[in-house]
C-alpha positions in Angstrom: 3.1 68.7 -12.6 3.5 65.6 -14.7 1.5 62.5 -13.7 3.6 59.4 -13.5 2.5 56.6 -15.8 0.4 54.0 -14.2 2.3 50.9 -13.3 0.5 47.6 -13.9 1.8 44.2 -13.2 2.9 42.2 -16.3 0.0 40.3 -17.9 1.3 37.0 -16.6 1.2 38.4 -13.1 -2.2 40.0 -13.3 -3.9 37.0 -11.8 -1.7 34.6 -9.7 -4.4 32.0 -10.0 -3.8 32.0 -13.8 -0.7 29.8 -13.2 -2.8 27.3 -11.2 -5.6 26.8 -13.7 -3.9 24.2 -16.0 -2.5 22.0 -13.1 -5.8 22.2 -11.3 -7.7 21.3 -14.5 -5.3 18.4 -15.2 -5.8 17.0 -11.7 -9.5 17.3 -11.9 -9.6 15.5 -15.2 -7.4 12.7 -13.9 -9.6 12.2 -10.8 -12.8 12.3 -12.9 -11.3 9.7 -15.3 -11.0 7.1 -12.6 -8.1 5.4 -11.1 -4.7 6.5 -12.4 -1.9 4.0 -12.4 1.8 4.4 -12.5 1.9 2.3 -15.6 2.0 -1.1 -14.0 1.7 -4.5 -15.8 -1.1 -7.0 -15.5 -2.3 -9.9 -17.7 -5.5 -11.2 -19.2 -7.1 -13.8 -16.9 -7.5 -17.6 -17.6 -9.9 -16.9 -20.5 -9.4 -14.9 -23.7 -10.8 -11.4 -23.5 -12.3 -9.0 -26.1 -10.5 -5.6 -26.4 -12.6 -2.6 -27.4 -11.8 0.9 -28.8 -13.9 2.5 -26.0 -14.9 1.6 -22.4 -18.3 0.2 -23.5 -19.8 -3.0 -25.0 -21.0 -0.6 -27.8 -17.4 0.1 -28.7 -15.8 -1.5 -31.7 -14.3 -4.9 -30.9 -10.6 -4.4 -31.8 -9.2 -7.9 -31.2 -9.3 -10.9 -28.8 -6.4 -11.1 -26.4 -5.3 -14.7 -25.5 -5.4 -15.9 -21.9 -2.5 -14.6 -19.8 -1.4 -12.0 -22.4 0.6 -9.3 -20.5 -0.7 -5.8 -20.8 0.5 -2.4 -19.5 -2.3 -0.8 -17.4 -2.7 2.9 -18.3 -5.8 3.7 -16.2 -9.3 2.6 -15.2 -12.7 4.1 -15.7 -15.6 2.5 -13.9 -15.5 -1.2 -14.8 -13.1 -0.8 -17.7 -9.3 -0.6 -17.9 -7.3 1.0 -20.7 -4.3 -1.1 -21.6 -1.4 -1.2 -24.0 0.0 -4.4 -25.5 3.6 -5.3 -26.5 3.1 -3.8 -30.0 2.1 -0.4 -28.4 -1.6 -0.7 -29.4 -4.1 0.7 -26.8 -7.5 -0.7 -26.1 -10.1 -1.1 -23.4 -10.7 -4.3 -21.5 -13.3 -5.2 -18.8 -11.4 -4.9 -15.5 -12.8 -8.2 -14.4 -11.1 -9.9 -17.4 -7.7 -9.1 -15.9 -6.2 -11.9 -13.9 -4.2 -11.9 -10.6 -1.1 -13.7 -11.9 1.8 -11.9 -13.6 3.0 -13.0 -17.1 5.6 -11.9 -19.5 5.9 -12.3 -23.3 9.0 -13.1 -25.3 9.9 -10.1 -27.4 13.0 -11.3 -29.1 13.1 -13.9 -31.9 14.4 -16.6 -29.6 14.9 -16.2 -25.8 17.2 -18.5 -24.0 15.9 -19.5 -20.6 18.8 -20.3 -18.2 18.9 -22.6 -15.2 20.1 -19.7 -13.0 20.2 -15.9 -13.4 23.6 -16.1 -15.1 24.4 -16.1 -18.9 27.0 -18.8 -18.3 24.5 -21.2 -16.7 23.0 -24.0 -18.8 20.1 -23.2 -21.1 17.0 -25.1 -19.8 14.8 -24.2 -22.9 14.3 -21.7 -25.6 11.1 -19.7 -26.3 10.1 -18.0 -29.5 8.7 -14.5 -29.9 5.2 -14.1 -28.5 5.4 -17.1 -26.2 3.8 -16.3 -22.8 5.6 -17.3 -19.7 4.4 -16.9 -16.1 6.7 -14.6 -14.1 8.4 -16.1 -11.0 10.3 -14.3 -8.2 13.8 -13.3 -9.0 16.1 -11.1 -6.8 18.8 -10.6 -9.5 18.6 -7.4 -11.4 18.4 -7.9 -15.2 16.8 -11.4 -14.9 13.2 -12.5 -14.7 12.2 -15.8 -13.2 9.8 -17.6 -15.6 7.9 -20.8 -16.0 6.5 -22.4 -19.2 3.0 -23.9 -19.1 4.7 -27.3 -19.7 6.3 -27.0 -16.3 9.8 -26.0 -17.2 11.3 -23.1 -15.2 14.3 -20.9 -15.5 15.5 -17.3 -15.9 15.1 -15.0 -18.9 17.2 -11.9 -19.4 14.9 -8.9 -18.7 15.6 -7.4 -22.1 14.2 -10.5 -23.9 10.7 -10.4 -22.4 8.0 -7.7 -22.1 5.6 -7.2 -19.2 7.8 -7.1 -16.2 
């Protein structure tokens, strides 16, 4: 009498837990790394801040961020936050160096700031690339309420500023 061949499950089914290893490892690493953000924006506080290549004072000082410079928050680790700037460069900043106010930076050569969230409204002022403006409330999609440090306020097209 012939013995039927042994039937083993396919290799990828040998251990159902094998499928869960990678997601569980990724979740564990994310939790161990610190707080994970959904890529929100913040800004440097009222004083310039040093940005480092590592979450430590022993890290290489990469550059000094001016006061109110908007940054994209990637995640936090202990007292440090990893951020990305408008150019896409990533660095670490002390979490306490981030402010509570929200700022945006002009990313076009010259942004026109309008009196109301409408392209047909009068231009209140113009702002050159890299000018930092404080974000103000705006309920109109595609427009960001902004104010200049000199006191002028208006609305910028969302595609002309970074950090919102």
